[in-house]
C-alpha positions as CSV (number, residue, x, y, z in Angstrom):
1,M,42.9,153.4,345.3
2,F,43.4,155.0,348.6
3,I,41.1,152.6,350.5
4,K,42.6,149.6,348.7
5,K,46.1,150.6,349.6
6,M,45.4,151.5,353.2
7,F,42.9,148.7,354.1
8,P,45.6,146.0,354.8
9,Y,47.3,148.3,357.3
10,F,44.1,149.3,359.1
11,K,43.1,145.7,359.1
12,R,46.1,144.8,361.3
13,Y,44.7,147.1,364.0
14,K,40.9,146.6,363.3
15,N,40.2,146.1,367.0
16,I,41.8,149.4,368.0
17,L,40.1,151.1,365.1
18,F,36.7,149.7,366.1
19,I,37.1,150.8,369.7
20,D,38.4,154.2,368.5
21,L,35.4,154.8,366.3
22,L,33.1,153.6,369.1
23,C,34.7,156.1,371.4
24,A,34.3,158.8,368.7
25,G,30.6,157.8,368.7
26,F,30.4,158.3,372.4
27,T,32.0,161.7,372.4
28,T,29.7,162.8,369.6
29,A,26.6,161.4,371.4
30,A,27.6,163.4,374.5
31,E,27.9,166.6,372.4
32,M,24.6,165.9,370.5
33,I,22.5,165.2,373.6
34,L,23.2,168.6,375.2
35,P,21.0,170.6,372.8
36,I,18.1,168.1,373.5
37,I,18.5,168.6,377.3
38,L,18.5,172.4,377.0
39,R,15.6,172.3,374.5
40,H,13.5,170.2,377.0
41,L,14.5,172.4,379.9
42,T,13.6,175.7,378.0
43,N,10.3,174.4,376.7
44,V,9.2,173.2,380.1
45,G,10.2,176.5,381.6
46,M,8.3,178.5,378.9
47,N,5.2,176.3,378.6
48,D,4.8,174.4,381.9
49,Y,6.6,176.4,384.5
50,E,5.1,174.3,387.4
51,S,6.8,171.2,386.1
52,L,10.2,172.9,386.2
53,T,11.5,171.4,389.5
54,M,15.0,170.9,390.9
55,E,14.4,167.2,390.7
56,L,14.0,167.6,386.9
57,V,17.1,169.9,386.7
58,L,19.2,167.5,388.7
59,R,18.0,164.5,386.7
60,L,19.0,166.2,383.5
61,A,22.3,167.4,385.0
62,L,23.0,163.8,386.1
63,I,22.4,162.5,382.6
64,F,24.9,165.2,381.3
65,V,27.5,164.3,383.9
66,G,27.2,160.6,383.0
67,L,27.7,161.4,379.3
68,K,30.6,163.7,380.1
69,V,32.4,161.0,382.1
70,I,32.0,158.6,379.2
71,E,33.2,161.3,376.8
72,L,36.4,161.9,378.9
73,I,37.2,158.2,379.0
74,A,36.6,157.9,375.3
75,S,38.7,161.0,374.6
76,Y,41.6,159.6,376.5
77,Y,41.5,156.4,374.5
78,M,41.3,158.3,371.2
79,A,44.2,160.6,372.2
80,S,46.5,157.8,373.4
81,I,45.9,154.4,371.9
82,G,44.1,155.9,368.8
83,H,47.2,158.0,368.1
84,M,49.5,155.1,368.5
85,M,47.5,153.2,365.9
86,G,48.4,155.9,363.5
87,A,52.0,155.7,364.5
88,K,52.1,151.9,364.1
89,I,50.6,152.1,360.7
90,E,53.2,154.7,359.7
91,N,55.9,152.4,361.2
92,D,54.6,149.4,359.2
93,M,54.4,151.3,356.0
94,R,58.0,152.7,356.5
95,S,59.2,149.2,357.2
96,D,57.5,147.8,354.1
97,L,58.8,150.6,351.9
98,Y,62.4,150.2,353.2
99,N,62.3,146.4,352.7
100,H,60.9,146.8,349.2
101,L,63.7,149.3,348.3
102,Q,66.2,146.7,349.5
103,G,64.9,144.3,346.9
104,L,64.9,146.7,343.9
105,S,67.6,146.1,341.3
106,D,70.6,148.2,340.5
107,S,68.9,149.6,337.4
108,F,66.3,151.3,339.6
109,Y,69.0,153.0,341.7
110,N,70.8,154.1,338.5
111,E,67.8,156.2,337.6
112,T,66.7,157.4,341.1
113,R,68.0,160.1,343.3
114,I,68.7,158.9,346.9
115,G,67.5,162.2,348.4
116,S,64.1,161.7,346.8
117,L,63.8,158.2,348.3
118,M,64.9,159.6,351.7
119,S,62.0,162.1,351.4
120,R,59.5,159.4,350.8
121,I,60.7,157.3,353.7
122,T,60.9,160.2,356.2
123,N,58.9,163.3,355.3
124,D,56.1,161.7,353.4
125,L,55.3,158.9,355.8
126,A,55.7,161.2,358.9
127,D,52.4,162.8,357.9
128,L,50.5,159.5,358.1
129,T,50.4,159.3,361.9
130,E,47.9,162.1,362.3
131,F,46.2,161.3,359.1
132,C,45.6,157.6,359.9
133,H,44.3,158.4,363.4
134,H,42.2,161.5,362.7
135,G,41.0,160.6,359.2
136,P,38.5,157.8,360.2
137,E,37.5,159.8,363.3
138,E,36.8,163.1,361.6
139,Y,34.7,161.6,358.8
140,F,32.9,159.1,361.2
141,I,32.1,162.0,363.6
142,G,31.0,164.2,360.7
143,G,28.8,161.5,359.3
144,I,27.1,161.0,362.7
145,K,26.5,164.7,363.2
146,I,25.1,165.3,359.8
147,I,22.7,162.4,360.0
148,F,21.8,162.8,363.7
149,S,21.3,166.6,363.3
150,F,19.1,166.1,360.2
151,V,16.8,163.7,362.1
152,I,16.4,165.9,365.1
153,L,16.1,169.2,363.1
154,S,13.6,167.6,360.7
155,R,11.4,166.8,363.7
156,I,11.6,170.4,364.8
157,N,11.0,172.0,361.4
158,L,11.3,169.9,358.2
159,K,11.0,172.8,355.8
160,M,13.8,174.9,357.3
161,T,16.0,171.8,357.7
162,L,15.7,170.8,354.0
163,I,16.5,174.4,352.9
164,I,19.6,174.6,355.0
165,Y,20.8,171.1,354.2
166,A,20.4,171.7,350.5
167,F,23.4,174.1,350.7
168,I,25.8,171.4,352.0
169,P,26.2,169.5,348.7
170,I,26.5,172.9,346.9
171,M,29.3,173.9,349.3
172,M,31.0,170.5,348.7
173,I,30.9,171.0,344.9
174,F,32.6,174.4,345.1
175,A,35.1,173.3,347.7
176,S,36.0,170.2,345.7
177,K,37.5,172.4,343.0
178,Y,40.0,173.9,345.4
179,N,40.4,170.4,347.0
180,K,41.7,169.1,343.6
181,K,44.2,172.0,343.3
182,M,45.5,171.3,346.8
183,K,46.1,167.7,346.0
184,Q,48.1,168.5,342.9
185,A,50.1,171.2,344.7
186,Q,50.7,168.9,347.6
187,K,52.1,166.2,345.3
188,Q,54.3,168.7,343.5
189,Q,55.5,169.9,346.9
190,R,56.6,166.4,347.8
191,V,58.5,166.1,344.6
192,S,60.2,169.5,345.3
193,I,61.2,168.4,348.8
194,G,62.7,165.2,347.3
195,D,64.7,167.3,344.8
196,F,65.7,169.7,347.6
197,N,67.0,166.9,349.8
198,S,68.9,165.4,346.9
199,S,70.6,168.7,346.2
200,I,71.6,169.2,349.8
201,Q,72.9,165.6,350.0
202,D,75.0,166.0,346.9
203,S,76.5,169.2,348.1
204,L,77.3,168.0,351.7
205,L,78.6,164.6,350.6
206,G,80.9,166.4,348.1
207,I,81.9,169.2,350.5
208,R,85.6,168.5,350.1
209,V,85.3,168.9,346.3
210,V,83.3,172.1,346.8
211,K,85.9,173.6,349.1
212,S,88.8,172.4,346.9
213,F,87.4,174.3,343.9
214,A,86.3,177.3,346.2
215,N,82.7,176.8,344.8
216,E,80.8,177.6,348.0
217,D,79.0,180.5,346.3
218,I,77.9,178.2,343.4
219,E,76.5,175.7,345.9
220,S,74.7,178.5,347.8
221,E,73.1,179.7,344.6
222,K,71.9,176.2,343.8
223,F,70.5,175.9,347.3
224,D,68.7,179.2,347.0
225,D,67.2,178.2,343.6
226,E,65.8,174.9,345.1
227,N,64.6,176.8,348.2
228,V,62.7,179.3,346.1
229,K,61.2,176.5,344.0
230,L,59.9,174.9,347.1
231,L,58.5,178.2,348.4
232,S,56.7,178.8,345.1
233,V,55.1,175.4,345.2
234,K,53.9,176.0,348.8
235,N,52.5,179.3,347.6
236,V,50.3,177.5,345.1
237,F,49.1,175.1,347.8
238,Y,48.2,177.8,350.3
239,K,46.3,179.9,347.7
240,A,44.2,176.8,347.0
241,L,43.8,176.2,350.7
242,A,42.7,179.9,351.2
243,G,40.1,179.5,348.4
244,F,38.9,176.3,350.1
245,T,38.6,178.1,353.4
246,V,36.8,181.2,352.0
247,V,34.2,178.9,350.2
248,T,33.4,177.1,353.4
249,K,33.2,180.3,355.4
250,L,30.9,181.8,352.8
251,F,28.5,179.0,353.0
252,D,28.9,179.0,356.8
253,G,27.6,182.6,356.7
254,I,24.8,181.8,354.3
255,M,23.5,179.0,356.6
256,Y,23.5,181.3,359.6
257,L,21.7,184.0,357.6
258,L,19.1,181.5,356.6
259,L,18.8,180.4,360.2
260,I,18.1,184.0,361.3
261,I,15.5,184.7,358.5
262,L,13.8,181.4,358.5
263,G,14.0,180.9,362.2
264,G,12.5,184.3,362.8
265,Y,9.8,183.7,360.3
266,F,8.7,180.4,361.8
267,M,8.8,181.7,365.3
268,I,6.5,184.6,364.2
269,E,4.2,182.0,362.6
270,G,4.3,180.0,365.9
271,Q,5.8,176.9,364.2
272,I,9.0,176.9,366.3
273,E,9.2,177.3,370.1
274,A,12.0,179.1,371.9
275,G,13.5,175.9,373.2
276,D,13.4,174.4,369.6
277,M,15.2,177.5,368.3
278,I,17.9,177.1,370.9
279,A,18.4,173.5,370.0
280,Y,18.3,174.4,366.3
281,V,21.0,177.0,366.7
282,M,23.2,174.6,368.8
283,Y,22.9,171.8,366.2
284,I,23.7,174.1,363.3
285,T,26.6,175.5,365.2
286,S,27.9,172.0,366.0
287,L,27.4,171.0,362.3
288,L,29.3,174.0,361.0
289,A,32.0,173.4,363.6
290,T,32.3,169.9,362.2
291,V,32.6,171.3,358.6
292,R,35.2,173.7,359.8
293,R,37.2,170.9,361.5
294,I,37.1,168.9,358.3
295,V,38.3,172.0,356.4
296,E,41.1,172.4,358.9
297,F,41.9,168.7,358.5
298,T,41.9,169.0,354.7
299,E,45.6,170.1,354.6
300,Q,46.5,167.0,356.7
301,F,44.2,164.9,354.6
302,Q,45.9,166.0,351.4
303,K,49.3,165.4,352.8
304,G,48.2,161.9,353.8
305,I,46.7,161.1,350.4
306,T,49.8,162.4,348.7
307,A,52.0,160.3,351.0
308,V,50.0,157.2,350.3
309,E,50.2,157.8,346.5
310,R,54.0,158.4,346.6
311,F,54.3,155.3,348.8
312,S,52.3,153.3,346.3
313,E,54.4,154.5,343.3
314,I,57.5,152.9,344.8
315,M,55.7,149.8,346.1
316,E,54.3,149.1,342.6
317,I,57.8,149.0,341.1
318,E,58.8,145.4,340.7
319,S,62.4,144.4,340.9
320,E,63.8,143.0,337.7
321,I,66.0,140.8,339.8
322,K,64.1,138.5,342.1
323,D,63.8,134.8,343.1
324,K,61.7,132.4,341.1
325,E,58.9,130.7,343.0
326,D,60.8,127.4,342.8
327,A,64.3,128.9,343.4
328,I,66.6,126.6,345.3
329,D,69.4,127.2,347.9
330,I,72.7,126.8,346.0
331,G,74.3,125.3,349.1
332,N,78.1,125.3,349.6
333,V,79.6,126.6,346.5
334,K,82.9,125.1,345.1
335,G,83.4,128.0,342.7
336,D,83.0,126.7,339.1
337,I,81.7,129.6,336.9
338,E,80.7,129.3,333.3
339,F,79.3,131.9,330.8
340,K,77.5,130.1,328.0
341,N,76.6,132.2,324.9
342,V,75.7,135.1,327.2
343,S,74.3,138.3,325.7
344,F,73.6,141.4,327.8
345,R,72.8,145.1,327.5
346,Y,71.7,147.5,330.3
347,E,68.6,148.8,328.5
348,K,66.6,147.8,325.4
349,D,67.6,150.9,323.5
350,L,71.4,150.6,324.2
351,P,73.9,148.4,322.3
352,Y,74.9,145.0,323.7
353,I,77.8,145.0,326.2
354,L,78.3,141.3,325.7
355,R,77.3,139.2,322.7
356,D,77.5,135.4,322.6
357,F,80.1,135.6,325.4
358,N,81.7,132.4,326.6
359,L,84.0,131.9,329.5
360,K,84.7,129.0,331.8
361,I,86.5,129.4,335.2
362,K,87.4,126.3,337.3
363,A,86.9,126.3,341.1
364,G,90.0,127.8,342.8
365,E,91.4,129.5,339.7
366,N,92.8,133.0,339.9
367,I,91.6,134.9,336.8
368,A,92.6,138.4,335.8
369,I,90.5,140.4,333.2
370,V,92.2,143.3,331.4
371,G,91.2,145.5,328.5
372,P,90.3,149.1,327.7
373,S,87.4,151.0,329.2
374,G,84.0,149.8,327.9
375,A,85.3,146.3,326.9
376,G,82.8,144.7,329.3
377,K,85.1,143.7,332.2
378,T,82.9,145.1,335.0
379,T,79.8,143.8,333.3
380,V,81.1,140.3,333.5
381,C,81.7,140.7,337.2
382,N,78.2,142.3,337.8
383,L,76.4,139.4,336.2
384,I,77.9,136.7,338.5
385,P,76.1,137.9,341.7
386,R,73.0,138.8,339.6
387,F,73.1,142.5,340.0
388,Y,71.7,142.2,336.5
389,D,70.3,139.3,334.6
390,V,71.6,138.1,331.2
391,N,69.3,138.8,328.2
392,A,70.3,135.5,326.5
393,G,72.3,132.5,327.3
394,E,73.2,131.0,330.7
395,L,75.5,131.9,333.6
396,L,76.2,128.9,335.7
397,V,77.8,128.6,339.1
398,D,78.6,125.0,340.1
399,G,76.5,123.9,337.1
400,K,73.4,125.7,338.3
401,D,71.9,128.7,336.4
402,V,72.1,131.7,338.8
403,R,68.4,132.5,337.9
404,D,67.4,129.2,339.4
405,V,68.9,129.7,342.8
406,T,67.9,132.2,345.6
407,L,69.7,135.5,345.5
408,K,70.6,135.2,349.2
409,S,72.3,131.9,348.9
410,L,74.1,133.0,345.8
411,R,75.4,136.2,347.2
412,E,76.4,134.7,350.5
413,N,79.0,132.7,348.6
414,I,80.4,135.8,346.7
415,G,82.8,138.4,348.1
416,I,83.2,141.7,346.2
417,M,85.8,144.3,346.6
418,Q,85.9,147.5,344.6
419,Q,88.1,150.5,344.1
420,D,85.7,152.8,346.0
421,V,85.3,151.1,349.4
422,Y,82.1,151.9,351.3
423,L,82.4,152.0,355.0
424,F,79.3,152.6,357.1
425,S,79.1,155.3,359.8
426,G,80.1,153.3,362.8
427,T,83.2,151.7,364.5
428,V,86.0,149.6,363.0
429,M,84.5,146.6,364.7
430,E,81.0,147.2,363.3
431,N,82.3,147.6,359.8
432,I,84.4,144.4,359.8
433,R,81.5,142.4,361.4
434,Y,79.2,143.5,358.5
435,G,80.8,140.6,356.6
436,K,79.3,138.2,359.1
437,P,76.8,139.8,361.6
438,S,76.9,136.8,363.9
439,A,80.7,136.8,364.3
440,S,82.3,137.0,367.7
441,D,84.8,139.6,368.6
442,E,87.6,137.0,368.4
443,E,86.5,136.2,364.8
444,V,86.6,139.9,363.9
445,V,90.1,140.3,365.3
446,K,91.3,137.2,363.4
447,A,89.9,138.6,360.2
448,A,91.7,141.9,360.8
449,E,94.9,140.0,361.4
450,L,94.6,138.1,358.1
451,A,93.8,141.3,356.3
452,G,97.0,143.0,357.7
453,A,94.8,145.6,359.4
454,M,96.0,145.1,363.0
455,E,99.0,147.3,362.3
456,F,97.0,150.5,362.0
457,I,94.0,149.4,364.2
458,E,96.3,149.0,367.2
459,K,97.5,152.6,366.8
460,L,94.0,154.1,366.7
461,D,92.8,155.8,369.9
462,Q,90.0,153.4,370.6
463,K,91.3,150.5,368.5
464,F,88.4,148.5,367.2
465,E,85.9,150.9,368.8
466,T,87.2,153.8,366.9
467,Y,84.5,155.7,365.0
468,V,85.4,155.8,361.3
469,G,83.3,158.8,360.3
470,E,80.9,159.2,357.4
471,R,81.9,156.8,354.7
472,G,85.2,156.1,356.6
473,V,86.4,159.7,356.1
474,K,88.7,159.4,359.2
475,L,90.7,156.6,357.6
476,S,93.2,156.6,354.6
477,G,92.4,154.8,351.4
478,G,94.7,151.9,352.3
479,Q,93.2,151.5,355.8
480,K,89.7,151.5,354.3
481,Q,90.7,148.8,351.8
482,R,92.2,146.6,354.6
483,I,89.0,146.9,356.6
484,S,87.1,145.9,353.5
485,I,89.4,142.9,353.0
486,A,88.9,141.9,356.7
487,R,85.1,142.1,356.1
488,V,85.5,139.6,353.1
489,F,87.8,137.4,355.2
490,L,85.1,137.2,357.8
491,K,82.5,136.4,355.2
492,N,84.7,133.6,353.8
493,P,83.1,133.3,350.4
494,S,84.0,130.7,347.7
495,I,84.1,133.3,344.9
496,L,86.0,136.5,345.1
497,I,85.6,139.4,342.7
498,L,88.2,142.2,342.8
499,D,87.1,145.2,340.7
500,E,90.3,147.3,340.5
501,A,90.6,147.0,344.3
502,T,94.1,148.6,344.5
503,S,94.1,151.1,341.6
504,A,93.5,154.2,343.8
505,L,96.2,153.4,346.3
506,D,99.8,154.7,346.5
507,N,102.7,152.3,346.0
508,K,103.3,151.6,349.8
509,S,99.6,151.1,350.5
510,E,99.2,148.9,347.4
511,E,102.0,146.7,348.5
512,V,100.4,146.0,351.9
513,V,96.9,145.6,350.5
514,Q,98.2,143.3,347.6
515,K,99.8,140.9,350.1
516,S,96.5,140.8,352.0
517,L,94.6,140.1,348.8
518,E,96.9,137.3,347.9
519,K,96.1,135.7,351.2
520,L,92.4,136.3,350.7
521,A,92.4,134.8,347.2
522,K,94.1,131.6,348.2
523,G,91.8,128.6,347.8
524,R,89.0,130.7,346.2
525,T,87.8,131.3,342.7
526,T,89.1,134.8,342.1
527,I,88.3,137.2,339.3
528,S,90.3,140.4,339.2
529,I,89.7,143.4,337.0
530,A,93.1,145.0,336.8
531,H,95.2,147.8,335.3
532,R,98.4,147.1,337.2
533,L,100.9,144.4,336.3
534,T,101.4,143.5,340.0
535,T,97.8,142.3,340.0
536,V,98.0,140.1,336.9
537,Q,101.5,138.6,337.1
538,N,100.5,135.8,339.5
539,A,97.1,135.1,337.9
540,D,96.5,131.5,336.7
541,E,95.1,133.0,333.5
542,I,94.7,136.5,332.0
543,I,91.6,137.2,330.0
544,V,92.1,140.0,327.5
545,M,88.9,141.7,326.3
546,K,88.4,144.1,323.4
547,D,85.3,145.3,321.8
548,K,83.2,143.4,324.3
549,E,84.7,140.0,323.5
550,I,87.7,137.9,324.6
551,V,90.6,138.3,322.1
552,E,93.4,136.6,324.0
553,R,93.9,134.5,327.1
554,G,97.0,133.0,328.8
555,K,99.7,133.8,331.4
556,H,101.6,137.1,331.4
557,K,104.8,135.7,329.9
558,D,103.0,133.7,327.2
559,L,100.9,136.7,326.1
560,M,104.0,139.0,326.0
561,D,105.8,136.4,323.9
562,K,102.9,136.4,321.4
563,K,103.4,140.2,320.9
564,A,99.7,140.7,320.1
565,Y,97.0,142.9,321.7
566,Y,98.1,142.2,325.3
567,Y,101.7,143.1,324.4
568,E,100.4,146.3,322.8
569,L,98.4,147.2,325.9
570,Y,101.5,146.7,328.1
571,T,104.0,148.5,325.9
572,K,102.0,151.2,324.2
573,G,98.5,151.6,325.4
574,G,99.4,152.4,329.0
575,L,96.5,150.3,330.4
576,L,98.8,148.1,332.4
577,D,100.7,150.1,335.0
578,V,104.1,148.5,335.9
579,K,104.7,150.5,339.1
């Protein structure tokens, strides 16, 4: 699975990877030639001293210098461009993951903690730079050394080489047991880091609530609990790593012990010369050094494998809401909306929120939806921009099923305002321009004027360049709502959805915002979920929902005259606030 997932990313940089491995081969060759040079020099000196001349020494030295120059050039490439290949692969994977997350449906985010996703995007993928660069290098170099050393050592003494090499697979079998434990612990560590990040995020984003209830001690205890869990998971990993290291060092020692006993025996028997023994020791030392490097790289390797697995877990999740292959651009929307026998529930095991629901709204109409909590008001509004898909029936916009048009073209024609306004960390100008990223400064100012936001913006220290803080914390509720209205003015959608947009505001702020919303709704198909009389009085039609279906519809006066369910809501239920 690992090779399958990583192959497309390495393929993008196949030329860099090829040259990087070629350079790794050069550096390895330079290292492997030195024992041969010393072996030849020693054997000549021991067996044919007269042939040991300065000319031979300088010739061998020149060969070594040439190889060293090649090694230095190759090492520079590996350390610079090779490393950047790893960084680019990490960058590509992070970009793919983020773009994939952007396309996942609301149901995914309902079940997933944001802190855990942040951990996957940042911490997990940060380990891939070193892994993607050194992984191919280390195993390529290790393979060359094992094969090259075997060939040379076999020519020196085949029996001793076969005995020593026989211990390598045995070592790998023992080490693999700890390797498996490290992989499991590393994955659990990543999960713990995600939970840890989520806990910190929840606590810091809710810091005002924490302080208002004087619950700092409780949050500290929760932090300490998560911190201890993370430490215990790391403890499991490092115990496995310690076992892995001890196994490799044990076999390291066994191989040297065999080298001493067998090497001494074959020298006594005259089957190995002094120069051969020097070369043999150097190759075994180089081989064991390679094994140790792979051992040291194992921690990074496990982090990389875990990062790729966690990356794949998210990438394999398919969005429930996506464009059909033959989806069309909806074009300029007039604003006709129709629910035809629509049934919907959020999950298979849950009851239906809407059942055979029918509603027709003409372009330009101002519709208010009222009813008790759980009646299905917000669900109706969430289905129009396809935050969720209907389970049965059809939802039509301008006569086209919303599932047959592209999400982008559909949502570009819909403006949504909610009670909980979300402002991004940035300036007033940046937050308003979010409604139309290509808008000029003049267009942003015009939108702010239409939203009635200029009154307070002009009083800010830096006016449009004022930093609004995390989630707009530096602004009041009414100010945030007016910036949100300006953002929708700038977007200029054909359909406007107001989900209790003024319910959290005080009387004065609501009056200002309500005037702005009336301006915004003019000429657009507007659907308002409302609890306040001021919101519904001017509606062309009020839709009254109860038990997930429409029980009444009409204007405020007509519904009051009927003295039915709407009248009951207004006079007794308290669901319509007259202030």
